[in-house]
Each structure stands twice: as C-alpha cells, then as structure tokens.
C-alpha positions in Angstrom: -22.3 34.3 -30.1 -22.8 31.4 -32.4 -25.2 29.1 -30.8 -24.5 26.1 -33.1 -21.2 24.5 -32.2 -20.0 22.1 -34.9 -17.0 20.8 -33.1 -16.7 17.2 -31.7 -18.7 16.6 -28.5 -15.6 15.9 -26.5 -12.2 17.0 -27.8 -10.3 13.9 -26.9 -8.1 13.3 -23.9 -10.3 11.9 -21.1 -11.3 8.3 -21.8 -14.9 9.0 -20.6 -17.6 10.1 -23.0 -20.5 12.4 -22.4 -23.9 10.9 -22.1 -27.2 12.2 -20.9 -26.8 14.2 -17.7 -23.3 12.9 -17.0 -21.2 16.0 -17.9 -19.3 16.9 -14.8 -16.5 14.5 -13.9 -14.6 14.4 -10.6 -14.8 17.5 -8.5 -16.8 20.5 -9.8 -14.8 23.7 -9.9 -16.1 27.3 -9.3 -14.6 30.7 -10.0 -15.5 33.9 -8.4 -13.8 37.3 -8.4 -13.6 37.5 -4.7 -12.4 33.9 -4.1 -10.8 33.0 -7.4 -10.7 29.2 -8.1 -12.4 26.9 -5.5 -14.2 23.5 -5.4 -17.9 23.3 -4.8 -17.3 23.3 -1.1 -15.3 26.5 -1.2 -12.0 24.9 -0.6 -8.8 25.8 -2.7 -7.8 23.5 -5.5 -4.4 22.9 -7.2 -3.4 26.1 -9.0 -1.5 24.2 -11.8 -3.2 21.4 -13.7 -3.2 19.6 -17.0 -6.2 20.2 -19.3 -7.4 16.9 -20.7 -10.6 17.9 -22.5 -13.0 20.6 -23.3 -16.5 20.9 -24.9 -19.6 22.9 -25.1 -23.1 21.8 -24.1 -26.6 23.2 -23.6 -27.7 23.2 -20.0 -31.0 23.9 -18.4 -32.0 24.1 -14.8 -35.5 22.9 -13.9 -36.8 22.2 -10.4 -33.2 22.5 -9.1 -32.0 19.8 -11.4 -29.6 20.2 -14.4 -30.4 18.8 -17.8 -27.9 18.7 -20.7 -27.9 18.4 -24.5 -24.4 17.1 -25.5 -24.8 15.8 -29.0 -23.1 18.1 -31.6 -23.9 20.1 -33.6 -25.9 21.7 -30.7 -29.3 23.0 -31.5 -30.0 26.7 -31.3 -30.9 27.6 -27.7 -33.0 30.5 -28.8 -35.3 28.2 -30.7 -35.5 25.8 -27.8 -36.3 28.6 -25.4 -39.0 30.1 -27.7 -40.9 26.8 -27.4 -41.0 27.0 -23.5 -43.6 29.4 -22.0 -42.0 32.2 -20.0 -44.1 31.2 -17.0 -42.0 27.9 -16.8 -38.6 29.7 -16.8 -36.5 29.7 -13.7 -36.1 33.0 -11.8 -32.5 34.3 -12.1 -30.3 36.0 -9.6 -31.6 39.4 -10.8 -35.2 38.4 -9.9 -36.2 38.1 -13.5 -37.1 35.0 -15.6 -33.9 33.4 -17.0 -33.7 31.7 -20.4 -33.9 27.9 -19.8 -31.3 26.6 -22.2 -27.9 28.2 -22.2 -24.7 27.5 -24.0 -22.2 26.3 -21.4 -18.5 26.0 -21.7 -16.9 22.9 -20.1 -13.2 22.3 -19.3 -11.7 19.1 -17.8 -8.4 19.3 -15.8 -6.4 16.9 -13.7 -4.1 17.4 -10.7 -0.5 16.9 -11.8 0.4 15.0 -8.7 -2.6 12.8 -7.9 -4.4 12.6 -11.3 -7.7 13.8 -9.6 -10.2 15.1 -12.2 -11.8 18.5 -12.0 -14.6 20.0 -14.1 -15.2 23.7 -14.7 -18.4 24.6 -16.5 -20.2 27.9 -16.8 -22.3 30.0 -19.2 -21.0 33.5 -18.5 -19.3 35.8 -21.0 -16.1 35.5 -18.9 -16.2 31.7 -19.1 -16.6 32.0 -22.9 -13.5 34.2 -23.1 -11.5 31.7 -21.0 -12.7 28.8 -23.1 -12.2 30.5 -26.5 -8.6 31.6 -25.6 -7.7 28.1 -24.5 -9.3 26.4 -27.5 -7.5 28.6 -30.0 -4.1 27.9 -28.5 -4.7 24.2 -28.4 -5.9 24.3 -32.1 -2.6 26.0 -33.1 -0.4 23.5 -31.2 -2.3 20.5 -32.5 -2.0 21.8 -36.1 1.8 21.8 -35.6 2.3 18.9 -33.1 -0.5 16.5 -33.5 -3.9 15.8 -31.9 -2.7 14.3 -28.6 -1.1 17.5 -27.3 -2.5 19.1 -24.1 -1.5 22.2 -22.0 -0.4 22.5 -18.4 -2.2 25.6 -17.2 -2.0 27.9 -14.2 -5.4 28.9 -12.8 -5.6 32.7 -12.9 -7.9 35.6 -13.6 -7.8 38.5 -16.1 -9.6 41.8 -16.4 -12.1 42.6 -19.2 -14.4 45.5 -19.9 -18.2 44.9 -19.7 -20.3 47.3 -21.7 -22.9 47.3 -18.9 -20.7 47.1 -15.7 -17.3 48.4 -16.8 -14.1 46.7 -15.8 -14.7 43.2 -14.5 -12.6 40.1 -13.7 -12.9 36.8 -15.4 -11.4 33.3 -15.1 -8.2 32.6 -17.1 -6.0 29.6 -17.8 -2.5 30.6 -18.5 -0.6 28.0 -20.5 2.8 27.1 -19.0 3.8 24.0 -20.9 2.6 21.3 -23.3 2.6 17.5 -22.8 1.7 14.4 -24.8 1.1 10.9 -23.4 3.9 8.3 -23.5 3.5 5.5 -26.0 -0.2 6.1 -26.8 -3.3 8.3 -26.7 -4.4 7.6 -23.1 -3.3 9.6 -20.1 -4.0 6.8 -17.6 -0.8 4.7 -17.0 -0.9 1.1 -17.8 -0.8 -1.4 -15.0 2.6 -3.1 -15.0 2.7 -6.8 -15.6 3.5 -8.6 -12.3 6.9 -10.3 -12.3 7.0 -13.9 -11.1 9.7 -14.5 -8.4 12.7 -16.6 -9.3 13.4 -20.0 -7.7 15.6 -18.5 -5.0 12.9 -16.2 -3.9 10.2 -18.7 -3.5 11.0 -19.5 0.1 13.3 -17.7 2.5 15.9 -20.0 4.2 15.1 -20.9 7.8 18.1 -20.1 10.0 19.4 -23.1 11.9 20.4 -23.1 15.6 24.1 -23.0 14.7 23.8 -19.8 12.8 21.3 -18.0 15.1 24.2 -16.5 17.2 28.0 -16.7 17.0 29.7 -19.3 19.1 31.2 -17.8 22.3 35.0 -17.4 22.4 37.4 -18.6 25.1 37.2 -16.9 28.5 39.6 -14.1 29.0 42.8 -15.0 30.9 43.9 -13.4 34.1 46.6 -11.4 32.4 44.1 -9.8 29.9 42.5 -6.6 30.9 38.9 -6.8 32.1 36.5 -6.2 29.4 34.8 -2.8 29.4 31.1 -2.1 29.0 29.6 -3.8 26.1 29.4 -1.6 22.9 25.9 -0.7 21.7 24.8 -3.0 18.9 25.1 -1.5 15.4 21.8 -0.8 13.7 20.7 -3.4 11.3 21.1 -2.5 7.6 18.0 -2.4 5.4 19.3 -5.6 3.6 19.2 -7.6 6.8 16.2 -6.0 8.5 13.3 -5.3 6.0 11.2 -3.9 8.8 13.4 -0.9 9.2 13.8 -0.2 5.5 12.7 3.3 4.5 9.4 3.5 2.6 9.6 4.1 -1.2 9.6 7.7 -2.2 6.3 8.8 -3.8 6.5 10.1 -7.4 6.6 13.9 -7.6 4.0 13.9 -10.3 1.7 11.1 -11.5 0.8 13.0 -14.7 4.3 14.2 -15.6 5.8 10.7 -15.1 3.5 9.3 -17.8 3.7 12.2 -20.3 6.6 13.8 -22.2 7.2 17.4 -23.1 6.3 18.8 -26.5 8.7 20.7 -28.6 7.9 24.5 -28.4 6.4 26.1 -31.4 8.7 28.6 -33.0 7.8 32.0 -34.5 9.0 30.6 -37.9 6.5 27.8 -37.7 3.6 30.2 -36.8 4.3 32.4 -39.8 5.3 29.4 -42.0 8.7 31.0 -42.7 11.1 28.2 -41.7 13.4 26.6 -44.2 12.9 22.8 -44.8 15.4 20.5 -43.2 17.1 19.7 -46.5 17.6 23.4 -47.4 
C-alpha cells in the first residue's frame, strides 16, 4: 500500500475543511460483518445516501484519544512509527502492540431526506477496498462530467478473500445514481429572499357588525310548512378558516430537490469511440 497520498486533503463537496483533530463530521458510522452499517450507538442508519467527500488521513490513538495528520501529501507512517518506542505503542485487539500511525480512509455522506451528515473512517484492508472502488468510479465520472459530480450510494457489503483468514466480508458502497448541485458548487440550499407583503396584505380587514351574521328573514307564515331540524353547518373552507388548513407537505428529499441528475456515461465514452456531434 502506498503510504504517501498525493491527492487533495479533501476532495470537494462538503463546505467544511479539515483541521487539526476535526476529521469526523456529523454522526460517526461503523461497519461490522454481523451488524452491517450502524451509527456509533449501534442504531441503523439510512441505507441510501449521497457521498459528498472523501479523503485519507493518518490517525493515531494515544491515551484513548485520536490524533490526526491531514495535510497532504501525507508522511510515511512507517517512518513516523519507527521514531516511536514500541513501549509507547497501544495494545491492539490481538493483545500485541499496534503501530501508532495508520493510514485511514474517510468517506462523508448525507441522508437524502434530511441532509444529516455521516462520517465513515477506518484503517482496515476492507475499508481500503471500499474507498478505492468508490474513488476510481468518481474519478471516471468527473473526467467525463466535471468536478462537481457525486454519487448516490447504497450501503452494502461484499466478500473478499484474505490470505490469512480466507473468505471475509467488507463494507461496500454500491453506486445507484449521480447528482450535481443546482446552480453552483455547494450542496447546501440558499436561503430564499423574504418577500415583502403587498399593500392589501399589510392589515386584515376587521369585520363590522353588519357583516358578522346574515340578517334574519321574515317569520314563516301559517300556511308554510314548519321548518325541520336545522341542517349541520358546512365545514369552513381553508380559504375562510386558516386554522383548519392542512399543513404543507414536507419535501420527499432535501438533497434531491437541490441537485440535478447527471447524464449517464456511455460505453462509447469510456472507450473513447463515440463520433463527434458534427460527424
């Protein structure tokens, strides 16, 4: 594995940079073969989300606290670890000293409906396979469709064969669709400009006594049939009774409402075998 990553420290998308120990954003995400994708409290998370950023960092655990190196190109972790006495290394899950600095793969995602941010970060081989597969597909689409192109992914898992443990499962993000922001490079929707009310809406007319109730008609004559029971009053329409108006319907997707789909990449484009438009 190449320890020196020369890519940008944060591959666009989320308008929040990396600094110091601030790498995780929103809710941390975990993946385990027995429970699949969960948040840090073990609760399920949305299974379909929009990827809005990805990066690699160096991470070290010391005294139960995480430290990060985020500036790219990242230094070689083997050189950093060689300068730290083994006696100062943390004990790993296998009961042996674990290398302090590890290359860690970070992926940022948002819930399509609420826009809530989730961060997945890990240093395992399975996490590397998940990260590399995602990064390669994004690179191809950006080459053909521009930099501000991001995938909608389904959170899954895939098998892979470990030389030491045999067949294992790993996290996987299956790309379902591609989106790009509307009218700019930011995913966050702009706050609409408030509209000033017109003159007629500045003050509601106060009903006068004469219009508060219809004037009673003449009393029925003796020859007219006696009136029957009073008919139930018709329900007030939303226009005349704002209190009974139905609440506005919530948007089906905060993210999809502020992005647009990206034209699919054709096989001809991938192999550079399409005729130009003027041909």
